[in-house]
MARZA-306270 format. One record per residue: residue number from 1; y, x, z of N, C-alpha, C, O in turn. Coordinates in Angstrom, 2 decimals. Layout:
<recs>
REC    k     n.py     n.px     n.pz    ca.py    ca.px    ca.pz     c.py     c.px     c.pz     o.py     o.px     o.pz
REC  NUM        Y        X        Z        Y        X        Z        Y        X        Z        Y        X        Z
...
</recs>
This chain:
<recs>
REC    k     n.py     n.px     n.pz    ca.py    ca.px    ca.pz     c.py     c.px     c.pz     o.py     o.px     o.pz
REC    1     6.24   179.47    94.26     6.44   178.26    95.08     7.20   178.66    96.35     6.78   179.57    97.06
REC    2     8.30   177.98    96.63     9.05   178.29    97.85     8.23   177.97    99.10     7.38   177.08    99.09
REC    3     8.49   178.71   100.14     7.80   178.47   101.41     8.20   177.12   101.99     9.21   176.53   101.61
REC    4     7.39   176.64   102.92     7.68   175.37   103.60     9.04   175.46   104.31     9.83   174.52   104.26
REC    5     9.28   176.58   104.98    10.54   176.77   105.71    11.73   176.74   104.75    12.74   176.10   105.04
REC    6    11.60   177.41   103.61    12.68   177.42   102.62    12.93   176.00   102.08    14.07   175.60   101.87
REC    7    11.87   175.27   101.88    12.02   173.89   101.41    12.73   173.03   102.46    13.51   172.14   102.11
REC    8    12.45   173.28   103.73    13.14   172.55   104.80    14.63   172.89   104.81    15.48   172.01   104.97
REC    9    14.94   174.17   104.65    16.35   174.57   104.59    17.05   173.92   103.39    18.18   173.45   103.50
REC   10    16.37   173.91   102.27    16.96   173.28   101.08    17.20   171.80   101.30    18.23   171.26   100.89
REC   11    16.26   171.14   101.95    16.43   169.71   102.24    17.62   169.48   103.18    18.37   168.52   103.01
REC   12    17.78   170.37   104.15    18.92   170.26   105.07    20.23   170.47   104.33    21.20   169.75   104.56
REC   13    20.26   171.44   103.43    21.47   171.68   102.63    21.75   170.48   101.74    22.90   170.06   101.61
REC   14    20.72   169.92   101.13    20.90   168.74   100.28    21.49   167.57   101.08    22.35   166.85   100.58
REC   15    21.03   167.39   102.30    21.55   166.31   103.15    23.02   166.55   103.50    23.82   165.61   103.52
REC   16    23.36   167.79   103.75    24.77   168.12   104.04    25.61   167.88   102.79    26.74   167.40   102.89
REC   17    25.08   168.22   101.60    25.81   167.99   100.36    26.14   166.51   100.18    27.23   166.15    99.72
REC   18    25.20   165.65   100.54    25.45   164.20   100.46    26.63   163.83   101.35    27.50   163.05   100.95
REC   19    26.66   164.38   102.56    27.77   164.10   103.48    29.08   164.65   102.94    30.12   164.00   103.04
REC   20    29.04   165.86   102.36    30.26   166.45   101.80    30.82   165.60   100.66    32.03   165.39   100.57
REC   21    29.94   165.10    99.80    30.39   164.23    98.70    31.03   162.97    99.27    32.05   162.51    98.75
REC   22    30.45   162.42   100.32    31.04   161.25   100.96    32.42   161.54   101.54    33.34   160.73   101.42
REC   23    32.55   162.71   102.16    33.84   163.10   102.72    34.88   163.33   101.61    36.05   162.97   101.77
REC   24    34.45   163.93   100.50    35.37   164.10    99.37    35.80   162.76    98.80    36.96   162.58    98.43
REC   25    34.87   161.83    98.73    35.22   160.49    98.25    36.22   159.83    99.20    37.17   159.19    98.75
REC   26    36.02   159.98   100.51    36.98   159.44   101.49    38.35   160.08   101.27    39.37   159.38   101.29
REC   27    38.37   161.39   101.07    39.64   162.11   100.87    40.34   161.60    99.61    41.55   161.40    99.60
REC   28    39.57   161.38    98.55    40.16   160.93    97.29    40.68   159.49    97.39    41.64   159.14    96.72
REC   29    40.06   158.68    98.21    40.59   157.32    98.39    41.98   157.40    99.05    42.87   156.62    98.71
REC   30    42.15   158.32    99.96    43.46   158.51   100.57    44.43   159.08    99.54    45.60   158.69    99.51
REC   31    43.96   159.99    98.71    44.81   160.53    97.64    45.29   159.40    96.73    46.44   159.42    96.30
REC   32    44.45   158.43    96.45    44.88   157.29    95.64    46.05   156.56    96.31    46.98   156.12    95.63
REC   33    45.99   156.42    97.63    47.12   155.81    98.35    48.36   156.70    98.28    49.48   156.21    98.16
REC   34    48.15   158.01    98.37    49.26   158.96    98.26    49.93   158.82    96.89    51.16   158.87    96.79
REC   35    49.14   158.66    95.85    49.68   158.50    94.50    50.60   157.29    94.42    51.68   157.37    93.85
REC   36    50.17   156.19    94.99    51.00   154.98    95.00    52.32   155.25    95.71    53.39   154.87    95.23
REC   37    52.24   155.92    96.86    53.46   156.24    97.62    54.35   157.21    96.85    55.57   157.02    96.79
REC   38    53.76   158.23    96.27    54.55   159.20    95.50    55.21   158.53    94.30    56.36   158.84    93.97
REC   39    54.50   157.62    93.66    55.07   156.91    92.51    56.28   156.08    92.97    57.30   156.05    92.29
REC   40    56.15   155.43    94.12    57.24   154.55    94.58    58.46   155.34    95.07    59.57   154.82    95.06
REC   41    58.24   156.58    95.49    59.36   157.39    96.00    59.81   158.46    95.02    60.78   159.17    95.28
REC   42    59.12   158.57    93.88    59.48   159.59    92.90    59.13   161.01    93.33    59.75   161.96    92.86
REC   43    58.17   161.14    94.21    57.77   162.45    94.71    56.83   163.12    93.71    55.97   162.47    93.12
REC   44    57.00   164.41    93.54    56.15   165.18    92.62    54.72   165.27    93.12    54.46   165.16    94.32
REC   45    53.80   165.47    92.19    52.39   165.64    92.56    52.19   166.93    93.34    51.50   166.94    94.36
REC   46    52.79   167.99    92.87    52.59   169.30    93.49    53.78   169.62    94.39    54.92   169.68    93.93
REC   47    53.49   169.83    95.66    54.51   170.21    96.64    54.07   171.55    97.23    53.26   171.58    98.16
REC   48    54.60   172.66    96.69    54.12   173.99    97.10    54.13   174.23    98.61    53.22   174.86    99.14
REC   49    55.15   173.75    99.31    55.19   173.94   100.76    54.01   173.24   101.44    53.42   173.78   102.38
REC   50    53.68   172.05   100.97    52.55   171.31   101.54    51.23   172.02   101.22    50.34   172.09   102.07
REC   51    51.11   172.54   100.02    49.90   173.29    99.65    49.69   174.44   100.63    48.59   174.63   101.16
REC   52    50.74   175.21   100.86    50.61   176.36   101.76    50.35   175.93   103.20    49.63   176.62   103.93
REC   53    50.92   174.82   103.61    50.68   174.30   104.95    49.20   173.94   105.12    48.59   174.28   106.14
REC   54    48.63   173.27   104.14    47.22   172.87   104.21    46.32   174.11   104.20    45.39   174.20   105.00
REC   55    46.60   175.05   103.31    45.78   176.25   103.22    45.85   177.04   104.53    44.82   177.51   105.02
REC   56    47.03   177.19   105.08    47.18   177.92   106.34    46.39   177.24   107.47    45.75   177.91   108.28
REC   57    46.45   175.91   107.49    45.75   175.17   108.54    44.25   175.35   108.45    43.60   175.60   109.46
REC   58    43.68   175.23   107.24    42.23   175.35   107.12    41.76   176.79   107.32    40.66   177.02   107.83
REC   59    42.59   177.75   106.94    42.23   179.15   107.19    42.18   179.43   108.69    41.34   180.18   109.17
REC   60    43.08   178.81   109.43    43.09   178.99   110.89    41.89   178.29   111.53    41.38   178.76   112.55
REC   61    41.45   177.19   110.96    40.30   176.45   111.49    38.97   177.14   111.17    38.01   177.01   111.93
REC   62    38.92   177.85   110.08    37.66   178.44   109.60    36.94   179.30   110.64    35.75   179.08   110.87
REC   63    37.62   180.27   111.27    36.89   181.11   112.23    36.32   180.34   113.42    35.32   180.75   114.01
REC   64    36.96   179.24   113.77    36.46   178.43   114.88    35.07   177.86   114.57    34.30   177.53   115.47
REC   65    34.77   177.77   113.28    33.46   177.26   112.85    32.57   178.37   112.29    31.52   178.10   111.70
REC   66    33.01   179.62   112.47    32.21   180.75   111.99    32.28   180.97   110.50    31.38   181.57   109.91
REC   67    33.35   180.49   109.87    33.50   180.64   108.43    34.54   181.70   108.09    35.52   181.86   108.82
REC   68    34.33   182.42   107.01    35.32   183.40   106.58    36.57   182.69   106.04    36.47   181.87   105.13
REC   69    37.74   183.00   106.60    38.98   182.36   106.12    39.20   182.53   104.62    39.70   181.62   103.97
REC   70    38.84   183.68   104.08    39.06   183.91   102.65    38.22   182.96   101.79    38.69   182.50   100.74
REC   71    37.00   182.67   102.22    36.15   181.74   101.49    36.74   180.33   101.56    36.82   179.63   100.55
REC   72    37.16   179.93   102.75    37.73   178.59   102.92    39.00   178.46   102.10    39.25   177.43   101.48
REC   73    39.82   179.52   102.08    41.04   179.48   101.28    40.72   179.25    99.80    41.37   178.42    99.15
REC   74    39.74   179.96    99.27    39.38   179.80    97.86    38.92   178.37    97.57    39.32   177.78    96.56
REC   75    38.09   177.84    98.45    37.58   176.48    98.24    38.73   175.48    98.28    38.81   174.60    97.43
REC   76    39.60   175.60    99.26    40.70   174.64    99.39    41.70   174.77    98.26    42.24   173.76    97.79
REC   77    41.97   175.97    97.82    42.90   176.13    96.68    42.34   175.47    95.43    43.08   174.86    94.67
REC   78    41.03   175.58    95.22    40.42   174.89    94.09    40.50   173.38    94.29    40.86   172.65    93.37
REC   79    40.16   172.91    95.47    40.23   171.48    95.77    41.64   170.95    95.55    41.84   169.92    94.90
REC   80    42.62   171.65    96.09    44.02   171.22    95.96    44.44   171.23    94.50    45.13   170.31    94.05
REC   81    44.05   172.24    93.76    44.38   172.32    92.34    43.83   171.11    91.58    44.54   170.50    90.77
REC   82    42.59   170.78    91.84    41.97   169.63    91.17    42.63   168.31    91.59    42.84   167.43    90.76
REC   83    42.95   168.19    92.87    43.59   166.97    93.35    44.99   166.83    92.76    45.40   165.74    92.38
REC   84    45.73   167.93    92.69    47.08   167.88    92.11    47.01   167.49    90.63    47.85   166.73    90.16
REC   85    46.03   168.01    89.90    45.86   167.62    88.49    45.54   166.13    88.39    46.05   165.44    87.51
REC   86    44.70   165.65    89.29    44.36   164.22    89.35    45.62   163.39    89.61    45.87   162.39    88.94
REC   87    46.41   163.83    90.59    47.66   163.13    90.90    48.62   163.15    89.71    49.18   162.11    89.35
REC   88    48.81   164.31    89.12    49.74   164.42    87.99    49.36   163.48    86.86    50.22   162.83    86.28
REC   89    48.08   163.42    86.55    47.62   162.54    85.47    47.93   161.09    85.79    48.37   160.34    84.92
REC   90    47.69   160.69    87.02    47.92   159.30    87.40    49.40   158.98    87.58    49.82   157.84    87.37
REC   91    50.17   159.95    87.97    51.61   159.71    88.11    52.30   159.56    86.76    53.40   159.01    86.69
REC   92    51.68   160.02    85.69    52.23   159.86    84.34    52.20   158.41    83.90    53.04   157.98    83.12
REC   93    51.22   157.65    84.40    51.07   156.26    84.00    52.04   155.39    84.79    52.47   155.76    85.88
REC   94    52.38   154.26    84.23    53.35   153.36    84.88    52.69   152.29    85.73    53.38   151.53    86.41
REC   95    51.39   152.22    85.71    50.69   151.19    86.47    50.74   151.50    87.95    50.99   152.64    88.34
REC   96    50.51   150.49    88.78    50.46   150.72    90.23    49.05   151.07    90.68    48.84   151.41    91.84
REC   97    48.07   150.99    89.76    46.70   151.39    90.11    46.57   152.90    89.98    47.03   153.48    88.99
REC   98    45.94   153.56    90.98    45.78   155.02    90.91    44.84   155.48    89.84    44.63   156.68    89.68
</recs>
């Protein structure tokens, strides 16, 4: 049986996870708007320069929050990869709905 303190930490992590899921959902709603814009302008889903710009920015922000830049880079590269796949799939369709 986990200690009371460990259970409190787990509850705090669970609460943060709920917030993270909400933030990811907010991010994806914006991505849906990006898809509409990219479709209307013929812009590709994957823009390597933009990917590197985002990764560089979050790596620079990481130490300010006490996070290892290498960990943040891995997380963001996975996030970006999944988002780009999501965009590519939706850009294949001709509908205006994301």
